[in-house]
DOLO-118708 format. One record per residue (C-alpha): x, y, z. Coordinates in steps of 0.001 Angstrom, whole numbers. Layout:
DOLO-118708
<east = X	north = Y	up = Z> .
...
end
This chain:
DOLO-118708
<east = 129	north = -810	up = 113> .
<east = 962	north = 3426	up = -583> .
<east = 1862	north = 5817	up = 2469> .
<east = -604	north = 8775	up = 1214> .
<east = 951	north = 11187	up = 3709> .
<east = 3696	north = 11029	up = 2603> .
<east = 3047	north = 10163	up = -1195> .
<east = -73	north = 13456	up = -1257> .
<east = 3149	north = 16430	up = -789> .
<east = 5360	north = 15312	up = -2959> .
<east = 2558	north = 15328	up = -5693> .
<east = 1479	north = 18445	up = -5329> .
<east = 4988	north = 18950	up = -5359> .
<east = 6008	north = 17885	up = -8453> .
<east = 2037	north = 19093	up = -10073> .
<east = 2978	north = 22964	up = -8914> .
<east = 4716	north = 23392	up = -12231> .
<east = 2455	north = 21906	up = -14297> .
<east = 62	north = 23928	up = -12495> .
<east = 2393	north = 27406	up = -13208> .
<east = 2692	north = 26333	up = -16227> .
<east = -915	north = 24689	up = -17548> .
<east = -2724	north = 28410	up = -16122> .
<east = -235	north = 30516	up = -18433> .
<east = -474	north = 28974	up = -21379> .
<east = -4528	north = 28868	up = -20780> .
<east = -4327	north = 32468	up = -20255> .
<east = -2759	north = 32796	up = -23779> .
<east = -4546	north = 30269	up = -25813> .
<east = -7581	north = 32688	up = -24543> .
<east = -6298	north = 34975	up = -27106> .
<east = -5780	north = 33182	up = -30026> .
<east = -1632	north = 32305	up = -28979> .
<east = -1149	north = 28761	up = -29353> .
<east = 2322	north = 29195	up = -27829> .
<east = 4238	north = 25800	up = -27845> .
<east = 7056	north = 27283	up = -26982> .
<east = 6373	north = 26231	up = -22959> .
<east = 8857	north = 23907	up = -22670> .
<east = 11677	north = 26054	up = -23449> .
<east = 9717	north = 29685	up = -22027> .
<east = 9862	north = 27279	up = -18553> .
<east = 13468	north = 26363	up = -19171> .
<east = 14464	north = 30102	up = -20076> .
<east = 12903	north = 30628	up = -16007> .
<east = 14156	north = 28025	up = -14158> .
<east = 18454	north = 29788	up = -14977> .
<east = 17267	north = 32464	up = -15239> .
<east = 16168	north = 32239	up = -11533> .
<east = 19281	north = 30327	up = -11185> .
<east = 21995	north = 32723	up = -11874> .
<east = 20027	north = 35756	up = -10014> .
<east = 20645	north = 33287	up = -7604> .
<east = 24249	north = 32489	up = -8153> .
<east = 25648	north = 35699	up = -8807> .
<east = 24039	north = 36973	up = -5980> .
<east = 25139	north = 33617	up = -3597> .
<east = 29061	north = 34129	up = -4797> .
<east = 28519	north = 37840	up = -3809> .
<east = 27619	north = 36857	up = -1008> .
<east = 29696	north = 35348	up = 2048> .
<east = 28148	north = 35462	up = 5271> .
<east = 24436	north = 34811	up = 5963> .
<east = 21401	north = 35419	up = 2527> .
<east = 18879	north = 38421	up = 3377> .
<east = 15756	north = 36368	up = 2995> .
<east = 13830	north = 39295	up = 1035> .
<east = 17108	north = 39422	up = -1393> .
<east = 17342	north = 36180	up = -2525> .
<east = 13998	north = 35961	up = -2973> .
<east = 13383	north = 38682	up = -5233> .
<east = 16594	north = 38339	up = -7041> .
<east = 15706	north = 34884	up = -8797> .
<east = 12086	north = 35372	up = -8745> .
<east = 12490	north = 39040	up = -10652> .
<east = 14953	north = 36940	up = -12767> .
<east = 12292	north = 34631	up = -14034> .
<east = 9665	north = 36873	up = -14609> .
<east = 12051	north = 38340	up = -16561> .
<east = 13688	north = 35846	up = -18762> .
<east = 10081	north = 34710	up = -18909> .
<east = 8714	north = 37728	up = -20580> .
<east = 11563	north = 38574	up = -22891> .
<east = 10702	north = 35183	up = -23973> .
<east = 6669	north = 35727	up = -24591> .
<east = 7421	north = 39122	up = -26439> .
<east = 10043	north = 37504	up = -28953> .
<east = 6667	north = 35419	up = -29484> .
<east = 4518	north = 37595	up = -29950> .
<east = 6526	north = 39776	up = -32041> .
<east = 7874	north = 36719	up = -34537> .
<east = 3706	north = 35399	up = -34488> .
<east = 1631	north = 38364	up = -34085> .
<east = 3534	north = 41350	up = -35454> .
<east = 5417	north = 39598	up = -38138> .
<east = 2244	north = 36959	up = -38637> .
<east = 4632	north = 33757	up = -38845> .
<east = 3277	north = 29788	up = -38149> .
<east = 2973	north = 29999	up = -34092> .
<east = 2753	north = 25909	up = -34503> .
<east = 6287	north = 27045	up = -36252> .
<east = 7412	north = 29603	up = -34153> .
<east = 6496	north = 27455	up = -30515> .
<east = 8494	north = 24506	up = -31612> .
<east = 11498	north = 26709	up = -32693> .
<east = 11219	north = 28067	up = -29404> .
<east = 11142	north = 25196	up = -27282> .
<east = 14403	north = 24104	up = -28717> .
<east = 15781	north = 27729	up = -28506> .
<east = 14943	north = 27319	up = -24421> .
<east = 15926	north = 24416	up = -23461> .
<east = 19746	north = 25532	up = -26128> .
<east = 19855	north = 28689	up = -23753> .
<east = 19037	north = 26886	up = -20296> .
<east = 22113	north = 24150	up = -21086> .
<east = 24037	north = 26695	up = -21988> .
<east = 24251	north = 28957	up = -19133> .
<east = 24292	north = 26121	up = -17205> .
<east = 26708	north = 24552	up = -18430> .
<east = 28451	north = 27787	up = -18248> .
<east = 27781	north = 28045	up = -14369> .
<east = 29031	north = 24856	up = -14035> .
<east = 32508	north = 25421	up = -15449> .
<east = 32575	north = 28503	up = -13358> .
<east = 30968	north = 26585	up = -9892> .
<east = 33940	north = 23813	up = -10666> .
<east = 31560	north = 21546	up = -9386> .
<east = 33039	north = 17672	up = -9226> .
<east = 29248	north = 16615	up = -10581> .
<east = 27553	north = 18518	up = -13669> .
<east = 25284	north = 20587	up = -11127> .
<east = 25012	north = 23221	up = -9817> .
<east = 23740	north = 23785	up = -5851> .
<east = 21983	north = 26974	up = -4785> .
<east = 20893	north = 25139	up = -1181> .
<east = 20974	north = 29036	up = 827> .
<east = 18842	north = 30411	up = -1566> .
<east = 16123	north = 26920	up = -2256> .
<east = 16131	north = 27066	up = 1961> .
<east = 13760	north = 30413	up = 1486> .
<east = 12082	north = 29499	up = -1208> .
<east = 10986	north = 26115	up = 153> .
<east = 10516	north = 27392	up = 4103> .
<east = 7181	north = 26211	up = 5109> .
<east = 5313	north = 27707	up = 7969> .
<east = 6973	north = 27557	up = 11137> .
<east = 3683	north = 24929	up = 13234> .
<east = 3046	north = 23232	up = 10338> .
<east = 5450	north = 19461	up = 11616> .
<east = 3101	north = 20204	up = 14359> .
<east = -255	north = 19559	up = 13000> .
<east = 9	north = 16024	up = 12396> .
<east = -1118	north = 14758	up = 8346> .
<east = -2958	north = 18134	up = 8127> .
<east = 2	north = 19607	up = 8044> .
<east = 2402	north = 17339	up = 6022> .
<east = -1055	north = 17438	up = 2961> .
<east = -1700	north = 20863	up = 3216> .
<east = 507	north = 22838	up = 5370> .
<east = 4604	north = 22068	up = 4062> .
<east = 4512	north = 23566	up = 791> .
<east = 7193	north = 26051	up = 171> .
<east = 5394	north = 29797	up = -925> .
<east = 5345	north = 29318	up = -4551> .
<east = 2760	north = 26613	up = -4149> .
<east = 183	north = 28397	up = -2577> .
<east = 1020	north = 31843	up = -4902> .
<east = 285	north = 28713	up = -8234> .
<east = -2637	north = 28243	up = -6492> .
<east = -3863	north = 32006	up = -6112> .
<east = -2885	north = 32657	up = -9982> .
<east = -5066	north = 29384	up = -10681> .
<east = -8614	north = 30855	up = -8789> .
<east = -8267	north = 34223	up = -9974> .
<east = -6948	north = 33664	up = -13723> .
<east = -10520	north = 31721	up = -13369> .
<east = -11879	north = 34020	up = -11681> .
<east = -10842	north = 37063	up = -14419> .
<east = -12036	north = 34969	up = -17440> .
<east = -15880	north = 34585	up = -15708> .
<east = -16455	north = 37933	up = -14269> .
<east = -14351	north = 40957	up = -15751> .
<east = -13888	north = 42815	up = -18580> .
<east = -10706	north = 42325	up = -19248> .
<east = -12108	north = 39134	up = -19194> .
<east = -14335	north = 38943	up = -20800> .
<east = -12023	north = 41143	up = -24450> .
<east = -9304	north = 38255	up = -23649> .
<east = -12157	north = 35935	up = -24321> .
<east = -13315	north = 37470	up = -27427> .
<east = -10399	north = 38831	up = -28918> .
<east = -9426	north = 34653	up = -28587> .
<east = -12952	north = 33448	up = -30278> .
<east = -13780	north = 35981	up = -33178> .
<east = -10901	north = 39129	up = -33170> .
<east = -12327	north = 40349	up = -36781> .
<east = -15242	north = 40948	up = -34722> .
<east = -13346	north = 42168	up = -30799> .
<east = -11510	north = 44472	up = -33607> .
<east = -15321	north = 46268	up = -34974> .
<east = -15904	north = 46921	up = -31099> .
<east = -12787	north = 48556	up = -30659> .
<east = -11174	north = 46182	up = -28661> .
<east = -7232	north = 46316	up = -28588> .
<east = -6258	north = 42938	up = -30029> .
<east = -2332	north = 42612	up = -30778> .
<east = -2460	north = 45307	up = -27365> .
<east = -4134	north = 42703	up = -25533> .
<east = -2327	north = 39366	up = -27977> .
<east = 803	north = 40936	up = -26646> .
<east = -565	north = 40747	up = -22899> .
<east = -1916	north = 38112	up = -22743> .
<east = 1190	north = 35737	up = -24155> .
<east = 3697	north = 37380	up = -21878> .
<east = 1979	north = 37145	up = -18609> .
<east = 880	north = 34023	up = -19216> .
<east = 4919	north = 33780	up = -20184> .
<east = 5903	north = 34278	up = -16778> .
<east = 3994	north = 32500	up = -14950> .
<east = 4912	north = 29536	up = -17188> .
<east = 8209	north = 30669	up = -15925> .
<east = 7370	north = 30934	up = -11957> .
<east = 7312	north = 26728	up = -13161> .
<east = 10596	north = 25743	up = -14103> .
<east = 12193	north = 27893	up = -11171> .
<east = 9549	north = 26253	up = -8828> .
<east = 11352	north = 23140	up = -9641> .
<east = 14489	north = 24107	up = -9294> .
<east = 14818	north = 25854	up = -6033> .
<east = 11429	north = 23959	up = -4082> .
<east = 10787	north = 20342	up = -5338> .
<east = 15368	north = 20314	up = -6807> .
<east = 16337	north = 21713	up = -3174> .
<east = 18446	north = 24380	up = -5681> .
<east = 19995	north = 21808	up = -7990> .
<east = 20680	north = 22647	up = -11623> .
<east = 20959	north = 19870	up = -13736> .
<east = 21206	north = 20633	up = -16942> .
<east = 18109	north = 18609	up = -19101> .
<east = 16638	north = 17671	up = -16051> .
<east = 14032	north = 19478	up = -16027> .
<east = 12499	north = 17060	up = -18184> .
<east = 9532	north = 16754	up = -20580> .
<east = 7429	north = 18649	up = -17589> .
<east = 6271	north = 21076	up = -20579> .
<east = 4695	north = 19785	up = -22257> .
<east = 2428	north = 18124	up = -19845> .
<east = 1536	north = 21263	up = -19009> .
<east = 589	north = 21825	up = -21892> .
<east = -1693	north = 18675	up = -21992> .
<east = -3409	north = 20150	up = -19111> .
<east = -4189	north = 22565	up = -20458> .
<east = -6441	north = 20400	up = -22816> .
<east = -7479	north = 18358	up = -20082> .
<east = -8506	north = 21248	up = -17813> .
<east = -10666	north = 21916	up = -20770> .
<east = -9572	north = 25478	up = -20312> .
<east = -10418	north = 26637	up = -16885> .
<east = -7881	north = 26824	up = -14350> .
<east = -9255	north = 26610	up = -11699> .
<east = -10029	north = 22832	up = -13036> .
<east = -6504	north = 22364	up = -13194> .
<east = -5671	north = 23062	up = -9782> .
<east = -6676	north = 19030	up = -9096> .
<east = -5645	north = 18047	up = -12296> .
<east = -1910	north = 19336	up = -11805> .
<east = -1998	north = 17533	up = -8897> .
<east = -3465	north = 14594	up = -9688> .
<east = -277	north = 14397	up = -13106> .
<east = 1691	north = 14842	up = -10369> .
<east = 877	north = 11596	up = -8283> .
<east = 1016	north = 9968	up = -11962> .
<east = 4644	north = 11379	up = -12380> .
<east = 5839	north = 9935	up = -9701> .
<east = 3859	north = 6630	up = -8748> .
<east = 6452	north = 3981	up = -9568> .
<east = 8144	north = 5821	up = -6947> .
<east = 5798	north = 4872	up = -4527> .
<east = 5363	north = 1467	up = -5564> .
<east = 6931	north = -2286	up = -3759> .
<east = 10468	north = -2597	up = -5285> .
<east = 12002	north = -5271	up = -6258> .
<east = 12995	north = -7460	up = -9245> .
<east = 9642	north = -9040	up = -9667> .
<east = 8188	north = -5030	up = -10287> .
<east = 10431	north = -3754	up = -11530> .
<east = 9009	north = -4451	up = -15214> .
<east = 5637	north = -3587	up = -13338> .
<east = 7246	north = -432	up = -12814> .
<east = 7825	north = 784	up = -16452> .
<east = 5047	north = 476	up = -17387> .
<east = 3504	north = 2876	up = -14543> .
<east = 5758	north = 5420	up = -15722> .
<east = 3943	north = 5511	up = -18731> .
<east = 930	north = 6534	up = -16630> .
<east = 589	north = 10262	up = -17216> .
<east = 1247	north = 10123	up = -20967> .
<east = -1296	north = 7277	up = -21391> .
<east = -3735	north = 9621	up = -19848> .
<east = -2468	north = 12240	up = -22291> .
<east = -3817	north = 9937	up = -24844> .
<east = -6918	north = 9454	up = -23598> .
<east = -7643	north = 12782	up = -22587> .
<east = -6804	north = 13766	up = -26743> .
<east = -8905	north = 11287	up = -27429> .
<east = -12328	north = 11984	up = -25626> .
<east = -11700	north = 16332	up = -25993> .
<east = -12064	north = 15586	up = -29995> .
<east = -15119	north = 13619	up = -29449> .
<east = -16700	north = 16717	up = -27433> .
<east = -19849	north = 18883	up = -28616> .
<east = -20191	north = 20706	up = -25829> .
<east = -19169	north = 24582	up = -27142> .
<east = -18151	north = 25406	up = -24048> .
<east = -15217	north = 22841	up = -23207> .
<east = -13375	north = 23152	up = -27475> .
<east = -10889	north = 25642	up = -27350> .
<east = -11061	north = 29359	up = -28533> .
<east = -11816	north = 29326	up = -32182> .
<east = -9191	north = 31056	up = -33341> .
<east = -6778	north = 29136	up = -31615> .
<east = -3425	north = 29135	up = -33330> .
<east = -4515	north = 31594	up = -36468> .
<east = -3190	north = 34173	up = -37222> .
<east = -5023	north = 38280	up = -37245> .
<east = -4681	north = 40222	up = -40602> .
<east = -6466	north = 43087	up = -40076> .
<east = -6842	north = 44182	up = -43428> .
<east = -9125	north = 40991	up = -43950> .
<east = -11303	north = 42219	up = -41767> .
end
């Protein structure tokens, strides 16, 4: 049997990067932009935070200032991922390049940027292993509430996370509220559904696409930062982030473009991702473990099949998703 008190917190921690990535991509897709560069953006968000944290730790011999230890990597991550979102918008919105091609190219570009700077930092640190340990900064990101350990199983399941985990949930809930109950959300959905009609109504289509994509990229970048600074305890290794960015994109479809549903869905995917680690060990179970490693991808395929069979309009993607808007054709 699986120890749920130990399994659930780890599944939540594994799911937080997926939640931030899927929330950011949902906001982007609501504007009609299909950003398949989310894996690369999450990678850039992670390495940008690592760069800021690395140089701050190197320049400080004593104890770190808690505020700076959090804000420097946080701002670096937001700036790095925002620049990636800006680049995507410039190419797809302003220059009207193909969104699918640009997204895939940005994924390759982002991973390459991360590995290049990550390898450079490893050389600067003269590390004996191909990784960087930013444990002093990570201690601030993974710090939990002081009374969490004294509340038993409740504290372990609900209170044993760093501040970025709770921020991710707040961002998802606010994004859901924004889409349903605000004028900005109404305009954003209008741009994603029919940009020509939104333009005729006086909505600045270009502005909404730029802002939604850049903000979505910044949120996704925080997912990469969380993985390194909290889940991985401040350890950066090239290519260690894996395919979480692609699972985040799949989650957007799984949650039918609703960020609030994404909260529990991301924890579900996080649990499936690490389920094999909590199964009985031994030679008799080795082959079974390999099958359990496939679960997130099997679920993703099943979700894609069922999504294509949905007939309800509210469960469909934005109508103009993935297509560029030419005002002259209006």
